[in-house]
N, C-alpha and C positions, 0 to 999 in steps of 0.2 A: 553822793557817797552811799548808795543803797547798802543795807546790811540786814542781818537777822539778829533779833535780841531774843533770848530764851527767858521764859518766865516759869518758875516752879512754885507751886503752892504747897506749903508745909502746913499740916493740921487743918487743912481746908479742902474745898472742892475746886480743882482747876476748871472742871466744866462750867461752874458757876461764872468764873472770871472769863472764861472764853465767851460765854454768852453775853456778859456785860460788855466786853470789848467789841463784840460784833455789832453792838448797837451804837458804837461811836462812828459817826459819819466817816471821819478821815481814815479809820481803821478798817472799814468794812472791806472784806475780801483780803486783808493782810494777816489774819490770824490763822495758823495751822495747828491742830492738835497733834501731839507727839505721844504715842503710846510707849509704855514701858515694855521691856521685853516680856514675852509670854512665858510664864512658868510651866515647867514640865507638868503634863497632866491636866492643864487648864485650857479652856477653850478661847479665852481672850485675856487681854491685859487692861490694866487700869490706865487712865490718862496720867502720864508722867509729868509732862510740861507743855507749854505753848511756845510757838515759835512765831514771832511777829516780824514780818518783812517791812522795813521802813523806807520810804522813798524820799522823805524830805525832813527838815527839822521840825516843821509844823506837825508832821506825823509823830516825831518823838515827844513833842510837848503834849500831844494829844493822848499818847500812850501813858506818859507820866502821870498826867492829870487823871485819866481814867482809873489807873491802878490804885492812886491815893483815894479817890472817891470811892471805889470799891471797897478798899479796906476800912474806911470810915464807917461804912454801914454793916460791917460784920459785927457778929457777937460771938464771944468766945475767942479763943486763941487761933489767929491766923497770921502766918508769915509768908510773903512773896519775896522770892529771890529772882533779881533780874541779873542777867550775865550777857556779856558781849565782848568778844576779842580779849578774853582773859580777865577782864574786870567783872566784878561782882559786888552787888549791893543788896541788903535785906531791909525790908519794911515790915514792921508788924503793927498789929491793930492798936495795942497800947501805946505805942510810940506815936503814931499817927493821930490818935484821938487826943493826945495832950498838946499838940502843936497849936500855936497861934495862927491866924490867917497869913501873917508875914513869913512865919517859919514854914507854912506849908507851901507857899509860893516859892520860897528858897529850895524847898526839897523837890518841888516839881522841876525848878531849873536845873538842880543838880543831877536828877535822873535823866532829864532830857539830854544835858550834855554828855552824860555817860553812854546813852544808847544812840546818841547822834553827835559825835565829837567833830562838829563843823562850825564854821563861823557864823552860820545864820541862827544858831541857838545862842542866845545871850545867858551865860551863867558864870557863876564863880565857883569853880570845882572845890568842894570842901565846905561850901556853905550849906545851909539848911540844916535840919535836925540831926541828932545823933542816930542815924539810921543803921549803922553797920553793927549794932550789938543786939 
């Protein structure tokens, strides 16, 4: 069930996240930068979000793990919104940093099941940290 997951970075640099994801072996070549509409009178647009094409449940787990690892290394307020097929979840730096290793694994599983809702990703939707606020 290939699909595209959209990532938007709030109060942060989507370009940094794009570079981080490009270094992930399973995601290499799957990340596309999506520019915002060009404002009138401007020569170009900012990077609005990233589109990640997933080809397997393993790629979904790699994406979830990479996003959480990237957030853990941020300083200052950063939030990432992941959306796919009408579902959306937000993760913020402060929430991720406070999680235990077990809670982080549950969050990875929850994100992976959201971006790849298939039988080959084992997760309990609704488990994981309080990532929706």
